[in-house]
N, C-alpha and C positions, 0 to 999 in steps of 0.2 A: 668448953673443950675446944671449939673451933678457934677461938682467939689464942688459946695456949699453943696450939699447933702452928698457927701463923707466926706467933712471937718466936717460937723455937726455930722455924725456918728462916726468919729474918736474922736471928742471931747467927745461925750457921752461914748465911750468905755474907754477912758483914765480917765474919771472922776470916773468910778466905779473901776478902778484898784487900789488895796490897796498896799501901800508901807510900809513895816514893818521897824521900826527903828532898828530892831535886824538883825545883819549880819548872813550869813550862818555859821560862826564859833562861834555863840552864844555870840556875844558881842554887847554891846550898849555903845557908848561913850568910846570905847576901854576897857571896863570892862567886864570880863567874867561873864556870868549870871548863875553861879552855885556855890554852896558852902554855906558858912555861911552868913546869912543875918540878919541885925538888923533893926528893925522898929523904926523910929524916928519921931519927930514932927517938926523938922526944920533942915536945912543944910544937906539935903539928897543927895545921889548920883542920885536917880531916883524918880520921881513921878509916882505912879502905880495906875491903876484903875482895880478893879476886875469886870469881865464881865462873863455872862453865855455862850456867844458864840462870834465868830469872834475875838478871842484873838490874840495877837502877839506872846505870848509864853505860853505854858502849864507848870504849876508849880506843882511839886510833893514834898510834905513835909514829906516823909516817914522817914526821920532822917539819911539817909546815906550821903547826901550832895555832893558827888563827882562823881556819876555815869554818869550823862549826863546833857545836856542843860535843865535848869529849875529845876534841882534837888537841892532844897533849904533846909537848916536847919536854923531855927530861933534861934538866940543867943542874949545875952545881952552885950557881949564884944568880942573883937578879931574877928570882922566881916571881910568878904571879900568886902562887899559893904552895903550901907544903902538904905532903901526905906521909902517913906511916902505915905500912901494911900490917894487918892484924888478922887473927883467925876467928875472932868473935867480937861482939860489941862494937861493930863498925858504925860509922856515920852513914855510909852508903856502900853498895856493892858495885864492882865493875867487871866487865868482860872485855878482853882485848879482841879487836876485830882487825882484819886485814883489809886494806883499801886498794882498789884497782881502778884507776880513772874515775874516782869519785863514787864508785859503787862499793857498798859494804857487803861482805860475804859472811 
């Protein structure tokens, strides 16, 4: 009985554990997630969902594009990767953040 309870508790703990598709070096599918990004309607590198909380990556669109992970500049050509916004079945979730002198709020 004791082992059954412990097994049940472990299953519950692991079911709430979130696994991000983004690696610690800011990559998904071996593509670095910073730089120039083009929004497309088809043939995207990533499907992305915008969320207010519990994101996989925070995105800063301040226009610099190369400072750090999630520092994106939206372009219409010569992109580093492409995204398509979706409501479900995303590759990862993003949340937009505002930057002020390098501090994220």
